[in-house]
C-alpha positions as CSV (number, residue, x, y, z in Angstrom):
1,M,14.0,-38.1,-5.7
2,T,12.3,-35.1,-4.4
3,E,9.3,-33.7,-6.1
4,P,10.3,-30.3,-7.8
5,Y,8.5,-27.2,-6.4
6,R,5.8,-25.3,-8.3
7,T,7.1,-21.7,-8.7
8,V,4.6,-19.0,-7.2
9,G,6.9,-15.8,-7.6
10,G,9.8,-14.8,-9.6
11,E,10.2,-16.4,-12.7
12,L,13.9,-15.5,-12.7
13,A,14.8,-18.5,-10.7
14,S,12.1,-21.1,-11.4
15,K,14.4,-24.0,-10.4
16,P,14.7,-24.6,-6.5
17,V,17.8,-23.1,-5.0
18,A,20.2,-26.1,-4.7
19,A,22.0,-26.4,-1.1
20,P,25.7,-26.8,-1.3
21,A,27.0,-30.2,-1.0
22,A,27.8,-29.9,2.8
23,I,26.2,-27.2,4.7
24,F,28.2,-26.5,7.9
25,R,29.9,-23.7,9.7
26,S,33.7,-23.6,10.2
27,P,35.4,-21.7,12.8
28,N,35.6,-18.0,12.2
29,W,39.2,-18.4,10.7
30,L,39.3,-15.4,8.4
31,P,39.6,-12.4,10.9
32,L,42.5,-14.5,12.5
33,A,44.1,-15.1,9.1
34,L,43.9,-11.5,8.1
35,I,45.5,-10.3,11.4
36,A,48.3,-12.9,10.9
37,G,48.7,-12.0,7.3
38,D,48.7,-8.1,7.9
39,A,51.1,-8.4,10.9
40,L,53.6,-10.3,8.8
41,I,53.1,-7.9,5.6
42,A,53.7,-5.0,7.9
43,G,56.8,-6.1,9.4
44,A,58.1,-7.3,6.1
45,S,57.1,-4.1,4.4
46,V,59.7,-2.3,6.8
47,I,62.4,-4.7,5.8
48,L,61.7,-4.6,2.1
49,A,61.4,-0.9,1.9
50,Y,64.7,-0.4,3.5
51,E,66.5,-2.9,0.9
52,Y,64.9,-1.3,-1.9
53,R,65.8,2.5,-0.7
54,Y,69.4,1.7,0.1
55,H,70.2,-1.1,-2.6
56,L,67.7,-0.6,-5.5
57,D,66.5,2.8,-5.4
58,R,67.7,5.3,-8.1
59,I,66.8,8.2,-6.3
60,P,70.0,9.9,-4.6
61,Q,70.5,9.5,-1.0
62,V,70.7,12.9,0.9
63,V,73.6,11.5,3.3
64,G,76.4,9.4,1.8
65,Q,75.8,6.2,3.8
66,P,72.6,4.1,4.5
67,L,71.1,4.4,7.7
68,A,71.3,1.8,10.4
69,F,69.3,-1.2,9.9
70,G,69.0,-2.2,13.5
71,P,66.9,0.9,14.5
72,Y,64.3,-0.2,11.4
73,V,64.2,-3.9,12.8
74,A,63.5,-2.8,16.3
75,A,60.5,-0.6,15.0
76,I,58.8,-3.5,13.5
77,P,56.7,-4.3,16.5
78,V,55.6,-0.8,16.9
79,V,54.8,-0.5,13.1
80,V,52.9,-3.9,13.2
81,A,50.9,-2.6,16.1
82,I,50.0,0.6,14.4
83,Y,48.9,-1.2,11.3
84,L,46.5,-3.6,13.0
85,F,44.9,-0.8,15.1
86,S,44.4,1.4,12.0
87,L,42.9,-1.6,10.0
88,A,40.7,-2.7,12.9
89,V,39.5,0.9,13.2
90,N,38.6,0.6,9.4
91,Q,36.6,-2.4,10.1
92,Q,38.9,-4.9,8.3
93,Y,38.7,-7.6,10.7
94,R,34.8,-8.0,10.5
95,S,32.5,-10.2,8.2
96,W,33.0,-9.9,4.5
97,R,29.6,-10.7,3.7
98,G,27.9,-8.5,1.4
99,R,31.0,-6.5,0.8
100,T,33.1,-6.5,-2.5
101,L,36.6,-6.6,-3.0
102,V,36.6,-3.1,-4.1
103,D,35.0,-1.9,-0.9
104,Q,37.4,-3.8,1.1
105,V,40.5,-2.4,-0.6
106,F,39.1,1.0,-0.4
107,A,38.5,0.5,3.3
108,M,42.1,-0.9,3.5
109,G,43.4,2.0,1.8
110,S,42.1,4.4,4.4
111,G,43.5,2.0,7.2
112,T,47.2,2.2,5.5
113,A,46.8,5.9,5.3
114,L,46.0,6.1,8.8
115,A,48.8,3.8,9.8
116,A,51.3,6.1,7.8
117,M,50.2,9.1,9.6
118,L,50.5,7.5,13.0
119,T,54.0,6.1,12.2
120,L,55.2,9.5,10.9
121,A,53.9,11.1,14.0
122,G,55.4,8.5,16.3
123,M,58.6,9.0,14.4
124,S,58.7,12.5,14.6
125,L,58.2,12.5,18.2
126,Y,60.8,9.8,19.2
127,R,64.2,11.2,18.5
128,G,66.1,7.9,19.3
129,F,67.1,7.0,15.8
130,E,67.3,8.4,12.4
131,Y,65.1,7.4,9.5
132,A,64.1,8.3,5.9
133,R,60.8,9.7,5.1
134,L,61.0,8.1,1.5
135,T,61.6,4.6,3.3
136,L,58.1,5.3,5.1
137,V,56.7,6.0,1.9
138,Y,58.0,2.6,0.3
139,T,56.9,0.8,3.3
140,V,53.2,1.9,2.6
141,I,53.2,1.3,-0.9
142,I,54.4,-2.1,-0.4
143,A,52.2,-3.1,2.3
144,A,49.2,-1.9,0.4
145,I,50.1,-3.8,-2.7
146,L,50.7,-6.9,-0.6
147,M,47.6,-6.6,1.6
148,T,45.4,-6.2,-1.6
149,I,47.0,-9.5,-3.0
150,E,46.5,-11.2,0.3
151,R,42.6,-9.9,0.6
152,Y,42.0,-11.2,-3.0
153,L,43.6,-14.5,-2.4
154,L,41.7,-15.0,0.9
155,R,38.6,-14.2,-0.8
156,Q,39.3,-16.6,-3.6
157,Y,39.8,-19.3,-0.9
158,E,36.7,-18.4,1.0
159,T,34.6,-18.6,-2.1
160,R,35.7,-22.0,-2.8
161,L,34.9,-23.1,0.9
162,R,31.4,-21.6,0.7
163,R,30.6,-23.0,-2.6
164,R,31.3,-26.4,-1.0
165,G,29.1,-25.4,1.9
166,I,31.9,-24.6,4.4
167,G,31.3,-21.4,6.4
168,T,27.5,-21.2,4.7
169,E,24.8,-19.9,7.0
170,R,21.1,-21.3,6.6
171,V,18.4,-18.6,6.1
172,L,14.9,-18.4,6.7
173,M,13.1,-15.7,4.7
174,V,9.9,-14.7,6.6
175,G,7.4,-13.0,4.1
176,T,7.3,-12.5,0.4
177,G,7.9,-8.8,-0.2
178,T,9.7,-7.4,-3.1
179,G,12.9,-7.4,-1.1
180,S,12.6,-11.0,-0.2
181,Q,12.6,-12.1,-3.9
182,L,15.7,-10.1,-4.9
183,L,17.4,-11.3,-1.8
184,I,16.9,-14.9,-2.7
185,Q,17.9,-14.4,-6.3
186,R,21.0,-12.7,-5.3
187,M,22.2,-15.3,-2.7
188,A,21.5,-18.0,-5.2
189,M,23.7,-16.0,-7.9
190,F,26.3,-15.2,-5.5
191,P,27.4,-18.3,-3.1
192,Q,30.4,-16.4,-2.1
193,Y,28.3,-14.6,0.3
194,G,27.9,-17.6,2.3
195,Y,24.2,-17.9,2.5
196,H,21.8,-20.6,1.7
197,V,17.8,-20.1,1.7
198,A,16.6,-23.1,3.5
199,G,13.1,-22.0,3.1
200,V,10.3,-19.4,3.1
201,L,7.4,-18.4,5.6
202,D,4.4,-16.9,4.3
203,D,0.9,-17.0,5.1
204,R,-0.5,-16.7,1.8
205,L,1.4,-19.6,-0.2
206,E,0.9,-23.2,0.3
207,V,3.4,-25.4,1.9
208,G,5.7,-27.3,-0.6
209,T,5.4,-24.7,-3.4
210,A,8.3,-22.3,-4.0
211,F,8.8,-18.6,-4.1
212,A,11.9,-17.4,-6.2
213,G,13.3,-20.8,-6.3
214,A,13.1,-21.3,-2.5
215,P,10.9,-23.9,-1.0
216,V,7.7,-22.5,1.1
217,V,8.2,-24.7,4.4
218,G,5.5,-23.2,6.8
219,R,3.6,-20.2,7.9
220,I,4.9,-17.1,9.7
221,G,3.9,-18.5,13.0
222,D,5.7,-21.5,12.6
223,L,9.1,-19.6,13.0
224,R,9.8,-20.4,16.5
225,Q,9.4,-24.4,15.9
226,L,11.4,-24.2,12.6
227,I,14.4,-22.3,13.6
228,P,15.7,-25.2,15.6
229,Q,14.1,-28.0,13.5
230,M,16.0,-26.6,10.5
231,G,19.1,-25.3,12.3
232,V,18.4,-21.8,11.0
233,D,21.3,-19.3,11.6
234,Q,19.6,-16.1,10.4
235,V,16.2,-15.0,9.6
236,F,15.5,-12.0,7.0
237,V,12.0,-10.6,7.6
238,A,10.1,-8.8,4.7
239,V,6.8,-8.6,5.5
240,P,5.0,-5.7,3.6
241,G,2.5,-4.0,6.0
242,A,3.5,-5.8,9.3
243,T,2.6,-3.9,12.2
244,N,5.4,-3.0,14.9
245,D,3.8,-5.6,17.5
246,E,4.1,-8.1,14.7
247,I,8.0,-7.3,13.9
248,L,8.7,-7.1,17.5
249,H,7.4,-10.5,18.1
250,L,9.4,-11.9,15.3
251,V,12.6,-10.1,16.7
252,K,11.8,-11.6,20.2
253,T,11.5,-15.0,18.7
254,C,14.9,-14.8,17.2
255,D,16.4,-13.2,20.1
256,D,15.0,-16.2,22.3
257,L,16.3,-18.9,19.9
258,Q,19.7,-16.9,19.4
259,A,19.1,-16.6,15.7
260,E,20.3,-13.3,13.9
261,F,17.7,-11.3,12.7
262,E,17.6,-9.0,9.7
263,L,14.7,-6.6,8.6
264,V,14.5,-6.1,4.6
265,P,13.0,-2.5,3.9
266,D,10.0,-2.5,1.5
267,L,11.9,0.0,-0.4
268,L,14.8,-2.2,-1.1
269,E,14.5,-2.4,-5.0
270,V,14.3,1.4,-5.4
271,M,16.7,2.3,-2.7
272,S,19.6,-0.5,-4.0
273,T,23.1,0.7,-3.2
274,R,22.0,4.4,-2.8
275,A,20.5,3.7,0.7
276,A,22.1,5.8,3.4
277,V,21.7,5.2,7.2
278,D,22.1,7.9,9.6
279,A,21.0,8.9,13.2
280,I,19.9,11.5,15.4
281,D,21.0,10.6,18.8
282,G,20.8,6.9,18.4
283,L,17.5,7.1,16.3
284,P,18.2,5.3,13.1
285,L,17.0,7.0,9.9
286,I,17.1,5.7,6.5
287,G,17.3,7.8,3.3
288,I,18.4,7.7,-0.3
289,R,21.8,9.1,-0.9
290,R,22.4,11.6,-3.7
291,S,25.7,11.3,-4.9
292,R,25.6,12.6,-8.4
293,L,28.6,14.6,-9.2
294,R,28.6,18.0,-10.8
295,G,30.9,20.6,-12.1
296,P,34.7,20.2,-11.5
297,A,34.2,16.9,-9.7
298,A,32.3,15.3,-12.7
299,V,35.0,16.5,-15.2
300,L,37.6,15.1,-13.0
301,K,36.1,11.7,-12.6
302,R,35.6,11.5,-16.3
303,A,39.2,12.4,-16.8
304,I,40.1,9.7,-14.6
305,D,37.9,7.0,-16.3
306,I,39.6,8.0,-19.7
307,L,43.1,7.9,-18.4
308,V,42.8,4.7,-16.7
309,S,40.8,2.9,-19.2
310,A,43.0,4.0,-22.2
311,T,46.0,2.9,-20.0
312,V,44.8,-0.5,-19.1
313,L,43.6,-1.2,-22.8
314,I,47.3,-0.5,-23.6
315,I,48.7,-2.5,-21.2
316,A,46.2,-5.5,-21.5
317,S,46.1,-5.4,-25.3
318,P,48.4,-8.5,-25.7
319,V,46.4,-10.5,-23.4
320,M,43.3,-9.5,-25.1
321,L,44.5,-10.6,-28.2
322,V,45.6,-13.9,-26.9
323,I,42.1,-14.4,-25.5
324,A,40.6,-13.5,-28.8
325,I,42.8,-16.0,-30.4
326,L,42.0,-18.6,-28.1
327,I,38.1,-18.1,-28.3
328,K,38.4,-18.4,-32.3
329,L,40.4,-21.7,-31.9
330,T,38.3,-23.6,-29.2
331,S,35.0,-22.0,-30.1
332,P,34.5,-21.5,-33.8
333,G,31.3,-20.3,-35.5
334,G,30.8,-17.4,-33.2
335,P,32.0,-14.1,-32.5
336,V,35.0,-12.7,-30.3
337,L,33.0,-10.3,-28.3
338,F,29.4,-10.9,-27.0
339,R,27.2,-7.8,-27.1
340,Q,24.4,-7.2,-24.7
341,P,22.2,-4.1,-24.5
342,R,22.3,-2.4,-20.9
343,V,20.6,0.4,-19.1
344,G,22.9,3.0,-17.5
345,L,22.5,6.3,-16.0
346,H,19.3,8.4,-16.7
347,D,18.1,5.3,-18.5
348,N,20.6,5.5,-21.2
349,R,20.4,2.5,-23.4
350,F,23.7,1.2,-24.8
351,T,25.7,-1.7,-25.8
352,V,28.1,-3.4,-23.3
353,Y,31.1,-5.5,-24.8
354,K,32.4,-8.8,-23.2
355,F,34.6,-11.7,-24.4
356,R,32.3,-14.4,-25.3
357,S,32.5,-17.2,-22.8
358,M,29.5,-19.3,-23.9
359,I,28.7,-21.4,-27.0
360,P,27.4,-19.8,-30.0
361,D,24.1,-18.6,-29.9
362,A,23.5,-19.6,-26.3
363,E,20.3,-18.0,-25.9
364,A,18.6,-19.2,-29.0
365,E,16.7,-21.8,-27.0
366,T,16.3,-20.2,-23.7
367,G,16.0,-16.5,-24.5
368,P,18.2,-14.1,-22.5
369,V,18.6,-15.5,-18.6
370,V,20.9,-14.9,-15.9
371,A,24.0,-16.8,-16.1
372,R,25.1,-18.9,-13.2
373,P,28.5,-19.9,-12.1
374,D,28.0,-23.7,-13.0
375,D,26.2,-22.8,-16.4
376,D,26.7,-25.8,-18.8
377,R,26.6,-23.5,-21.9
378,C,30.1,-22.0,-20.9
379,T,33.2,-23.1,-22.7
380,P,36.1,-24.4,-21.3
381,V,38.0,-21.1,-22.1
382,G,34.8,-19.2,-21.1
383,R,35.1,-20.8,-17.6
384,V,38.5,-19.6,-17.0
385,L,37.6,-16.1,-18.3
386,R,34.6,-15.7,-15.7
387,R,36.6,-17.1,-13.1
388,L,39.3,-14.6,-13.7
389,S,36.9,-11.7,-14.7
390,L,38.9,-11.5,-17.9
391,D,36.0,-11.8,-19.9
392,E,35.0,-8.1,-18.8
393,L,38.2,-6.7,-20.2
394,P,36.4,-5.2,-23.2
395,Q,34.2,-3.2,-20.9
396,L,37.0,-0.8,-20.6
397,L,35.8,0.3,-24.2
398,N,32.7,1.1,-22.6
399,I,34.4,3.2,-19.9
400,L,36.4,4.8,-22.5
401,K,33.3,5.9,-24.7
402,G,31.4,7.1,-21.8
403,D,28.8,4.5,-21.4
404,M,29.9,3.2,-18.0
405,S,32.6,4.4,-15.1
406,L,35.2,2.7,-13.2
407,V,33.4,3.3,-10.0
408,G,29.4,3.2,-9.9
409,P,26.6,0.8,-10.1
410,R,26.6,-2.1,-12.4
411,P,24.5,-1.4,-15.4
412,M,21.5,-3.9,-15.5
413,P,20.6,-6.0,-18.9
414,I,17.4,-4.5,-20.4
415,F,15.7,-7.8,-20.2
416,L,16.3,-7.9,-16.3
417,V,14.9,-4.2,-16.3
418,E,11.8,-5.0,-18.1
419,R,11.2,-8.0,-16.1
420,F,11.4,-6.5,-12.9
421,T,9.1,-3.5,-13.8
422,E,6.6,-6.1,-14.8
423,E,7.0,-8.1,-11.3
424,I,7.6,-5.1,-9.1
425,P,4.8,-2.6,-9.0
């Protein structure tokens, strides 16, 4: 039994970061699976769109008889090629690490829109057969729906594999800047990204202690020795005040040993999701994106929030009623809804609503802490709700009230904001 590490920094993650059961890298199957699935969906969408248009659609046809089916089948290889090209242009077949499903779906939407325009342009130029534009519209809609489902299922499968250690990359964190602490905590909280922090290198901490829950395994000068010794795949560097020569030395070390290298900016905690990368003639520039909406754009965004949240609340109300009953039956003695103070835009304090997924008074002994996927305080029903994200359905009320938005940063719990404020100068 190993000796527990003494925590040096980051009380949020005081326990050592547990390694997945079996850390090994699998072949990069995801791009191949996506390409095969997208090709199959694109071809099937043409057939399904034709069948719907001429056998199920209630919109009257301009011509009396359905157009010939053969030319549509002959066009499938061209449509598949256009879809794969358009999706590849929109980075759909690159690594998903660090990208949410929403990011993927938005990029996929751009890809399908490009595919639709290219297909329409090709059909307009080629006069070899007749086609219905409405069939093309149905093809795009069906393909978008099926590809969204495909990506959701693949992400769920990939997450299950990474929780078991399959496809997980071993990471060394060099330095103990603010960015490294946040990254270690997020990697531990979100194993679906596929990173396991094997250790931290720092000249100020003793070997055998821990930083943010990860073991301190050596000094920065030990990097060349530890990369092959520990089987490290990627190195994250967060050394505040490091000189250019020191950074270049670390880069060269990683390059010599064929380890991936990432530099963590000192301003990560303030930049967060607002970081914007630009370039002037190849020279990279990092700034802070100002994306605040004003005037008509803000009114339109708020109108969409109200319309979508109200509609989904109405549609999901039977499901929410069943969930409320299950919570009361399986975990009596506590409320149906969990309420937690959060910090929103402009430091606005509000109460967020979620279905209770833990035992009553779960924070009575521990106080407010960050919940983990394997949290033993979760009820059986709560685990299912969390896995399917159904516990967040009541947050539609927050969106309807204007506390939150459908699109935007996740509001942070007040206890986390206060703790970060104390720990991050």
